N, C-alpha and C positions, 0 to 999 in steps of 0.2 A: 656939677654935683647935685644942685637943687633940682634940675630937670630930670635927673636920673631917679630922684626920690619920688617925683611926681608921676613918672611913667609906670612904676610898679603897681600902685593902687589902681591906676586906670586899666591895666591889663587884667587885674583881678576882677574889676567891675564888669568888663566886657565878657570875661569867661563865665561869670555868674549869670549874665543876661542870656548868653548862648545856651547854657544848661536849662534855664527855665523855658526857653523856646522849644528845646527838644522834648521836655516833659509835656508841654501843651500839645505838641504834634502827636506824641504817643497817645495821649488821652483822646485826641480827636480820631486817630486811626482806630483805637479800640472801640470808640463809640460807633464809628461807621461799621466795624465788623459786627458789633452787637446788633445793629440794624439789619445785617444780612442774614441773621439766624431766623429764617422764616418759620412761622408757626405751621402746625399741621394743616394740610389741606382738608376741607370738610368732607369731600368725597372719600378721601383715604380713611378719615376717622370713622365714617359710617361703615366702610368696608370691613375695617378691623372689628367694629362692634358686632356686625353681623357674623363675622368669623368666630368671635368670642361666644356669641349666642348658641352656635352649633356645637361648642365644646362642652365636655364634662370636666368641671374643675372643683373636685370635692375639697381640696385644700386651700382654695382661694388664691392661687398663684397670680391670677389676673385681676386681683382686687384693685390694682393701681390703674386699671384701664377705665378711668372716669375723667371727666373734665374735657375742655376744648382742645388742649394741646396733646395730641397722641404721640408727638415726638418725645414726650417725657414719660411715656408709659414703659413699664418694665418689659424688656425684650424687643423694643421697637427703636430703630434708628432712622433718622431722616437726613436728607441732603440739606446742609446748612443754607444753601443759596436758594433752593427751589421749594423746600418743604415737602418734597416727595418722599414717601416711605421707601427706603432702599434695603432695609434689613429687618427680618423678623426671626429672632432667636429664642425659641421656647424649649430648648434642650433641658431636660430635667437633670438637675445636679444634686438631687436629694432623693426623697421618697414622696414627691408631690406630683404624681402622674396626671397628665391630661388624657382625655379620651373623647369619645363622641364622633362627630362628623367634621369633615373638612369642607367648609362652605365655599361655593364658587364665587362669593363676593371678593375673594382674594384677587380675582382677575382685574379688579379696579386698581390694584397696586402695580401698574404697568412698568414702573421703574425699579421693581424689586430685583436686586442682584444676589441676595443672600437669604436662604430659607432653611432653618434648622428646627425640625420637630423630633429629634432623636430622643431615645430613652423615655418614651411615653408609652401609653397602652391604648391603642386604637382597636384592640380586640378583633383583629382579623379582617377589618374592612379593606377593600382594595385601594391601591394608590389612585387618586383621581386622575382622569385623563387630562383635565385642564391644566395640570402642572406642566405640561409640555408647551404651554402657550406663553410662558414668561421669556420673551425674547432676550432680555438683558441678564437673565439669571446666570451667575457664575458659580454659585455654591449651593448644592442641594444635599441635605443630610436627613434621611428618613430611617437611619439605622436603629435597631433595638427598640422600635416603636410599635411592634406587634401588628404590622400590616400583613395582609394575606392576599391570596388570589394571584392572577396573572399581572405581571408588570406591564403597564401600558406602553406600547411602542411609540406613543406620542412623545415620550421623553426624548426621542431622537431629534426633535425639532429644536432642542436647546443648544444651538450652535456655539453660543458663547460660554457654555458650561466648562469650568475648569475642574470642579470637584463633585463627584457623585458617589454617595455612600448609601446603599440600600440593604446593608447587612440585616438578615432576618433571624429566624430561629424559633420564634414563638408559634407562628402560624406558617403553613406551607405557602411559599411563594414560588412562582415559576415563570418561564418564558416559552413562547412557541418557537421563537428564533431570536437571534441576536443581530438581525439586519439593521435594527434601529440604532445600533452603535455607530454605524457609518456616518450619521449626522452629527456626532459629537466631536467635531474636528478639532476643538480646542482643549479636549479633556486631558488632564494631567494625572488625576487620581480616580481609580475605579475600584469599588468594593461591592461585590455581589455575593458575599458570604451567605451561606445557607439558602441561596436561591437555586431551585432545581433547574439545572441547565441540561438535563438529559435529552431534551428535544433538540438542543443545539449542540449535541455531543461532537459531531463530526466537523463542525465549522466554527467552533468557538475561537480557535486560534486565528482563523482567517479574519473574523470580525474584529478581534482585538488588534490585529496587525494593521488595521486601517486607522488607528489612532496615532497620528504622527508625533504628538508631543507627550505621550504617556510616560510618566515617571514611576508610578506605583500601580501594580495589578494585584488585587486580592480576590481570589476565587476559591476560598476554602469551603468545604462541605457542600459542594455543588453537584454531586452525583455525576461527575465527569469521568469517563473511562477511556477516552481517546487522547493520547499524548503523541503528537506528531514527532516522528523520528527523522524527517527530512531535514536537510541542512538549512540553517539560518531562516526560519520562518518569520523572524522579527526583522523587517526592513528597518524598524525603529530601534535596532539594538544599540545604537549609540547614545540613547538617553535613558532607557529603563534602568532603574536602580533597585526596585523592590518587586519580587515575584513571590506570591503566596498561593500555592496550589495544594495546600495541605488537606487531609481528610477527604481524598477522592479515591477512585478505584482504577488506577491506571494499569496495574499488573504488567508493567513493562520495565525495561532498563532506562537509565538516565540518557536522554538524547544528547548527542555531542554538541548541538548548537547552544545549549545552555551555558557551556563553558567558553563560548566565544563572545559573550556579552561583557565587554571590558568595563562597562559602567556599573555592573551589578554590585550592590553592597549587601543586600539581604535576600537570601533564598530559603523559602520554607516549603519543604516537601515531606513533612512529617505525616505519618499515617496515610500514605498515599499508595500503598502496595507497590513501592519501587523495589526492584530486584536486581541482582547482579547478572552477568558481570558488568562492571563499569568499563566502557570502551576506552581505548587509549585516546586521551584528549589532551589538549594543550592547557594545562592548569595555570600556566603563567599569565593567561589572559585575565585571571581572576585576581589581579593584584589590588583591586579595591574592595574585595569581599570582606565584610565585617561579621556577618552572621550566616552560618550554614546549618540548617536543621533538617536532617534526614532520619530522624528518630522514628521508631516503630514502623519499620519496613522489613524487607526480606533480603537485606544486604549481608553477604557472607564474608569470606576471607578478603574479598576485594576492598573491604572497609579499611583494612590496614594499609593497603596500597594507596588508597585515597588520602589517608592521613599523611603518609610519607610524601606523596606528590604535592599536597598542599603546603607541607612544611618547607618544601624546596623553593616556593615562590619568594623571590627576592623582596625584602622589605614588606613581608606579609602584614596586612592590616587586620587579619582575622582576630576577632575578639570573642566570638562565641561559636563553638563547634559541638554539635549534638548528634551523636550516632547511637544513642541509647535505644534499647528495645529492638535490636536486630539479631543477626546470627554471626556477628563479626567474630572471627576466630583467629587464633595465632597470638603472637607475642608482640607487645608494643616495642618499637625500636627507639633508639636514642634521638631520632629525628624529631620526636615529640618536643624536645627542648628548644626547637628553633622557632616556636610560636611565641615570639617575644612579647607580643601585645595581647596574648590570649587572656581573657578574663573569666570565661566559663568553659569547662570541658566536661561533657557528659558522655561516658561510654558504658553506662550501666546496662544491665539486662542483656549481656552478650555472652560469648564463649571465650573471652580473652584469658590466656594462660600466662605462665611465667611469673617472674618476680615483679614487685612494685617498681615501675619505671624510675630509675635514678635520675633520668634526664629531666624529670619534673622540677628538680631543684632550680632549673634555669628559668622557669615560668614565673618570674618575680612579680608579674602583674595579675597572677591568677587569684580570683576571688571565690570561685566555686569549682569544686572537683568532685565528680560522682563516678566512682568505679565500682559501685555496688552490684551484686548479683552477677558475678563472673567467677572465674576459677583462678584468680590471682593468688600466688603462693608466697611464702616467705614473710619476713618481717617488714614493718614500716621503716624505711631508712631514716636515720637521724637527720638527714638533710631536709626533712619535712619542715624543720624549723626555719628554713630560709624563705618560706613562702609567707612573708610578713603581711601581705594584703589578703590572705585567705580569710573568707567569712563563713563558708559552708563546706564541710568536708564529710563525704559519704563513702565509707569503705565496707559497708555491711555485706554479709552473705558471700564471702569468698573463702579461700583455703589458707588464709594468712595465719601466721603463728608467731611465736616468739614474744618478747616483751614489748609493751607499748613504749616508744621512746619518750624520755622526759622532755626532749626538745619540742614536743608538741605544745608545751606550756609557753613557748615563745610567740605563739600566734595571737598577738594582741587584738586583732580584728575579728577573731573567730566568734561566731554567734551560734553555729550549729555543728555538732560533732556526733556522727553516727558510726559506731564501730561494731555493730551487732554481728553475731553468728560467724565468728572466726575462732581459731584455737589459741586464743591468747593465754599467756601464762605470766607468772611473776607478780609484781606488786604495783598498784596504782597509789601514788603518794601525793602529798600536797604540792610537790614540785611540778607535777603534771598540770596543775591548774594555776600555777603561780602568777601568770600574767594574763589569764583569760578573763579579763574584766568585763568583756562584752558577751560572754557566753550566756545563751538563753535556753538552749535545748541540748541535752546530753543523753545519749542512749548507748548502753553497753549490755546487750543481751547475749549470753553464750549458751551453748548446749549443755543440758544437765549431764551429758556423758563426759564432758570435759570441764571440770571445775578446778582448774589449776591457777585461777586468777583470784586475787584478793585485794581489798583496799586497806591501806594503812593511813588513817586520818585521825588526828588527835580529837578527843571529845570537845576540847575548847577551841578547835580550829574555827576561824572566821573566814569563809571563802571570799575571794575578790569579786565574784560574779553575783548576779541576781537571776536565778533560773526561773523559767516559766514552766518547763517540764523536765523531769528526770526519769530515766528508765534503766534499771539495773536488775539483772535476772541471772540466777544460777551461779553466782560467785559470792564469796564471803565479803560482806560489807561491815558488819559490826554485830557483837553479841547484844549490846544495848541499842535502843532506838537512837539513831545518829542525832545528837543534839544540834549539830551545825545546820541541819535542815530548818531549824527554827528561825534562822536568819533570812530564809528565802521567802520574803513577803509576797512576791509576785507569783509564787508557785501555784499553778492550777491543775497540773497533771503530774502524778507520781506513781511509778511502778517500782516497787521493791519486792520482787517475787523470788522466794527461795534464796534469801541472802543471809540466812543464819541468825536472824533476830529472835531472841528469846526474852521477851519483855512485855510489860503492859503498854498499851497504846497511850502516849502522853496526852494530857488534856489540851495542850496548845494546838494539837493537830486538828481537833474538831472545830477550831475557830478559823481555819483556813477556808477560802472560797474555792474548794476543789470542784472541778468538773470531771476528773478521772482519778480514782485512788484504788490501787491494786497492791495489797499487802499479803497476798495469798501465799500459802505453802511456807510459812514460817512457824515459829513456836509462840505466837502471841497468846497471852492469857488475860484473864480478867473479864469484866463485863463492859458493855457498851454504855455511852453516856446518855444523859437525859435530854441533851440538845446538841445541835451542830449548826454550822454556818454554811453547809455545803449547798451548792447549786441544786435547785429542784429537779434538774435534768441530769444530775451527776451519775456516773457509774462508780459504784463502790463494791470492791471484791475483797472480802476478808475470809474467803474459804480456805479450808485445809489449815486450820490453826487449832488452838485449844481454848477459844473463847467460850464462855458459858453464861449461865443465868437464863432468865426468860428472854424471849424474842423482843428486840427493841421496837418501840413505836415512834421513836424520835427521828429516825433517819428517813425523812420524806424525800427520797431521791428517785431518779428515773429507773436505775437498774441496781438491784441489791442482791449480792451473792454472799450468802452466809453458810453455804454448804460445808459439810464435813467438819463441824465443830462439836461443841458439847452443850448446845442450847437444849433446854429441857422445858417440860411443862406443856400446856396447851398453846396452840396458836391464839393470840389475843382475839377476843370476839370483835373488837373494834378495829381490826386490821384494815378495814375498808376506808379508814381515815387517811391512809397513805395515798392520797389522791394522785400523786405524780407517778406512781409505780407503773413501769412498762414491763419490767422483768423482776420476778420474785423467785429466788432459788434458796430454799432452806433444806435441801436434801442432806441425807446422811447425818442427822442429829438425833436427839432423844425425845423428840416431840411426841405428845400423845393427845388423846381426846379426838374430837371430830373436827371436820373441816368447817370453819365458820362461814355462815351464809353471807356475812358482810363483804366477802371477797367480790360479790356481785356489784359492789359500788366502785370497783377499780376499773373504770370505763376505758382506760388506756392500756390495760394489761394485754401484753402480747405473749409472754412466756410465764408459765407457773410450773415450778418443779418442787414438789413436796415428797419426793421419793425417799425410800430407805429410812423411814421413821417408824413410829408405833401408832400411827393414826388408825382410827376405827370408825365405824358407822358407815353411812352411805355417801355416795358422791352427791354433792348438792344439786338440787334440781332448778336453781334460780339463776344460772349463769347465762341466761338467754341474751342479755344485753351486752355481753363482752364481745363486741363485734370484731375486735382486732386480735383476738386470741388465736395464735397459730401453733403453739406448742403446749400440750398438757402432759405432764409426767407425774403420775400418782403411784408408780410401781413400788413394790417391796414395802407394803404396809399391811394392814389388817382390814381393809375395806371390804364391805359385803354388799349384797343387793345386786341390782343389774346396772346396765349402762343407761343413763337418762336419755330421753328422747331428744333433748335440746342439743346433745353433744355434737351433732353434725349439722345443726341448723346454720352454722357459720361456715361459709365457703372458704374462709381464710385458714381453716385448720389444716396443718400439714403434718404434724407429728402427734400421735395419740399413743401414749405409753402407759398401759394399765396392768402390766404383767405382775405376777407374784403377789396376788391378793387372794381374797376369798369370794370374788365376784362370781355370780352364777346367772343362769337363765340363757336365753338365746341372744347373743350380742348383735347379730348382723342386722336385724330390722332397724335398730337405732343408728346404724352406720351407713345406711343406704345413700345418704346425701354427702358422705365424706369424699367428695370427688377430687379434692386437692391433696389427699394424703400421700406422703411418700414414705412414711414409717408407721407401721401398725404393730403394736406388741400387746397381745392379750394372753401371753403364755402363763402357764402354771396358775390357772384359776379353776373354776368348776363350770365353765361354759359348756353348753350342749347345743345340739342342732347340727345342721349341715353347712358346709362352706358354700355360699351361694354362687350360682353361675354368673351373676351380674358383677361380681367383684373385678373381673377382667375388663369389663366395659366401663364401669363407673369409677374405678380407681386407676386411671391410666398412668399416673406418675409413681405408682408404688415401687419402692426400691427394696424395702425390708418388710417381710411378713413373718411374724413369730406367733404361732398358735399352739406351740407344744404344751403338753401337760394339761390337757383339758379332757372333755368327754365328747368330742365331736365325732359324728358318724357320717356315713355316706361315702360317695366316691370323691376322688380328687378331681375337681372340675377342669375340663380341658381349657376353659376360658382363662385360667391362670397363665396359659402360654401367651396370651395377648399382652402381658405386662413386660414390655420390652426393656424397662429399666430395672427389673427385679434381679437382685444379686444375692439376696438372702431369703431362703424359703425353708422355714422350720415348722414342720407339721408333726413332729415326733410325739410319741406317747399319747395317742388318741385311740379312737376305735374306727379309724378310716378303713375302707375296704375297696375292692375293685382293682383295676389295673393302674400301673404308672402311665400317665398320658405320654404317648410317643412324642407329642409336640413340645414336651419340655426341652427337647434338643434344639428348639428354636428360640430359646431365651437369649435375646441379643446381648444383654449385659454380661453374660457368662461366656461370650465369644470374643470379647475385646478386653484389652488391658486398660485398667483405670489407674491413673497416677495421682498420688497425693500432691497437693500444692507444696512447693518448696518451703513455705513458711507456715505449714499447718500447725506448728506448735509455738508460733510467735505470740508472746503475751501482749504485744502491742496491737495485735489483731484479735480483739476480744469478741468471741462468738456469743450470741445471746443465749444459746443453749448448747452444751457439750453433749452430743448424742452418744449413747452407749447402749450396749445390748449384751446380755449373757447368753453364750452359745456353748454347745458341747463340741469341742475340737480336740483331736488327738487323744480321745478317751477321757478328757476331763472338762469340767465346766470352767469357762474362762469369760471374763468380762472385757469386751473390746470398747475402746473409746475413740481416740484420735485416728486410729487406722481402720475404723469400722467401714468407711467408704470403699476400702480395697479388699474387704473380707468377702469371699465368694463361697457360699455354702448351700447345699441341699441336704436336709435331714428329714427322712421319712420313716425313721426307725420306730420300732415298737408300735406297730399298727397291725392290721389284718390284710395287708395288700398282697395280692397273688398275681400270677402270670409271670412273664419273662421280663428281664431288664431290657428296656427298649434300646436297640442299637443306636438310635438317634441321639441318645444321651452322650455318646462319645464326641458329638459336635461341640460340647461345652469345654473347649480346650483351656479356658482360664479358670475353671471351677477348682477351688482349693480343697473343699471337703465334700465328700459324698458318703452319706451314711444311710444304707438301706437295710440295716440289720434288724433282726427280730421281727420278720414278716414271714410270708409263706411264698416267697419268690421261687420260681422253678426255672429250668432251662440252664443255658450256659452263660458264662460271663461274655459279654460282647468281644468279638475277636479284635476290634480296633480300639480297645480301651487304651492302648498306648498313645493314642492321639491326644489324650487328656493330659497334656504336658504340665499343666498348672497344679495337678493333683498332689496334695501333700498328705491327705488322710483319706483312706478308703476302708470302709467297714461294711462287709457283706455277710457277717457272721449270723448264725442262727436262722438260716433259710434252707431251702431245699434245692440248691444249685447242683448241677452235674458237670462232668467233663473236666478237662485239664484247665489249668491257669494259662491264659493266652500268652504266648511268647512276647507279644508286643508290650506287655506290662513292664518288662525289664527296661524299656526305653524311657520310662517316666522317671527322670533324674531327680525330680523334687519329692518323690514319694518317700516319706520316712515313717509312716504309721499305717500298716496294713493288717487288718484282722479278718481272717477267713475261717469260720468254723462250720461244721456240718451237723445235721440233726438226723433224727430217726426217719424222716420222710425220704431220705436218699436210699435208693436201691443199690446204686453203684457209684463209685467215685474213682477216677483215675488219678492216682497220686503223681505229683511232678517227679520226673525222672531226675537222676543225678546230673545228666547233661543240661536239663532245663534249669536246675538249681544253679549250675555253674555260670549261667548267663546273668545272674542277678548281681548287680554291683555291690561290692563289699561294704560301701559306706551307707547303704540303704538298710535301715533296721526293719526287717519284715518278719512276721510271725506266721509260720504255717502250723497251726495248732489244731490237731484233730482230737476231739475229746469223746469219740464214740457216739453214744446214743442220747446224749443230753447236751444242753447249751448253757454256757456260762455267760453272764452279762459282761460286756467289755467296756461299758461306760456308765456313769451314773444316769439314772432316768429322771 
């Protein structure tokens, strides 16, 4: 028993001694390892310092490059055993860009394996040839570093290189060929994005195919147009996992060999002019595919077949499918629900029809769904609430209708919800938002023609979310300003346009840091505050309300729209203190007095619209320094005097609208340098002189020319025919004489159909200036705004023009209004006038025309306003026979009105 008691303490003592021995050994080993951390070799240190000396380092990123041990310098790594520099990583990870020259002293770093100079600014210098001399280099990244010129083929000597990224973009880079790739036998990653490969267009695939270990190939924006269609050009097809050939110009179908690369995980062919049909291929080989991006190509109905084929792949790994921006047509099938792992589905900007696919309820991993800009019809199914991982949902610009299901409020992960431009009806209640705690962006814009949707939210409601932007338009939101918006402290963008608010703007609103605020087309009243917390670059639109008082000087924002309110009094003399202004629109108010000269201090001003007020005096003569000004609208005031000589000293000016004032003198000498104008309106003033011949040469972009209601004389210059973009020509009510130029029939813009953008009235797309023009159409004066780009008109009425109507004018088959009335035209109506199929209004009254009305006129199906009267200058006139009358379609309202020897006006002058 005693010996047993003695043994236990002895064992404890021995164990203690053993542990102390292990600790001493560990300390000895660590000490030896510390000795192995060699300091920087002097030759390497000097090489780095010389390299630093050639660089521009304005932010002092390389301030740590001092002292004897370069291995401790920022961005430098050394081999612990030899002290050789093996890694230089100067990638910019903030805004501290390096520039300058790349010193050849780097060649002394013979053991360098890693060099990263990406995201810097070398301002277009070429990549040095000597970079091809680093025999041990495995990693080379010069992307986003603003290199330029030709890529040196010397890089082909880097036989150990695994990773090469030369992605450019800032300066043009190119290659004479890609033969140097043959030497990069170890390469696994290659990115030549934005490198011009047009000179290697026919053999780029052959060169890439010689890289036996390549895993990722990135050749986006490379000016490639040749896409080999032959079978299996990739000998290396068993290893490639990522192919990015986006933003090229292939203009061909998808080659079948792409679908044989079983290792492929990511394929990017977006914006590569790929077209259908997609040949019958074995999609089952793509069982590892994670990302497929074929967006913005020319893929048609075969896109639906592709979706169906991919969905049939067993155990599909597909997570992202993007076919947006094509011409995919047809109806989505239930096979869509087979993509069990799908996280992102983008089929936007296509021609998909039919109901919202019910099968999407099975896509339980879906995080992003974009079906916007299609023709999908019917309601949103209540099963949308099953997509519990949904974060971003875009259903805008479809033909959907019905009520918005309350189940949408179950999407707890939802951050973005866009439901714009559908025919929704019913009520949006608090239940729709009950669980949307992560919602940051909400947009519900509907057409003003369909206002069957309204919100029902209690004034005391506290939302569960914290919005950053909200857009609601053309549906009833609330009579009073919604108090629940006060809880949205992160709100920076708000559009509440035409939502029925009749209230004063609350004070708390001015304390928000808005970058975008649109409260237009409500019934807001009161005055504006003395101060605000808005961003100095903010857009503020309070137009079409009932706000009044003097113009505010406290809203120092970027774009200020106060048009069509009740603001009165003069424009403040010190308005030039609003130094941030780029857009100033105070049109349609009750402002009077003169235009302040201090506007000349607004150096960033781009658009000024003071139209439709009671302003008087002359146009200021001191706006010479407003170099950014591109739109001036001073129309519908009481301005007098002439056009200042500075007006076109700025080449940036594109719209000059001075109509409906009391301006006088010869306008054109001051406009000779307006070479960028596309809209010129001098109508209804007292201008005199002749239309200059140089207008067709010096204003080549002119689209709209309104000179009516002046005292202009002389001929209509043939040079107007050079204006290929001209679609509105209004020279009525002047003293012009001579013939109608035959070449007017060559006006290109009146021979082609112009379409409005689908979202031309979308309030979330805020145009700096809403162009408008008052024209006489269908016998009455009408103001055109949003549809002005598609209004096609020639009005030469009420002048002293003689001669015949040129037959060439019948070439203008998209012309909508032709008014030649109240002139001295003779001869016959052109026989082929029926070719003018776009004609809606034709007025030839009060002329001296002879002969029958051409039978072809009855084929103009769009014609609904025709005025044809005769005057005393006619010796004979052949009245239409009954048979001719019978050919005229009954739904066309036409007036054959013969009034003897006098002429009655048919439209206001």
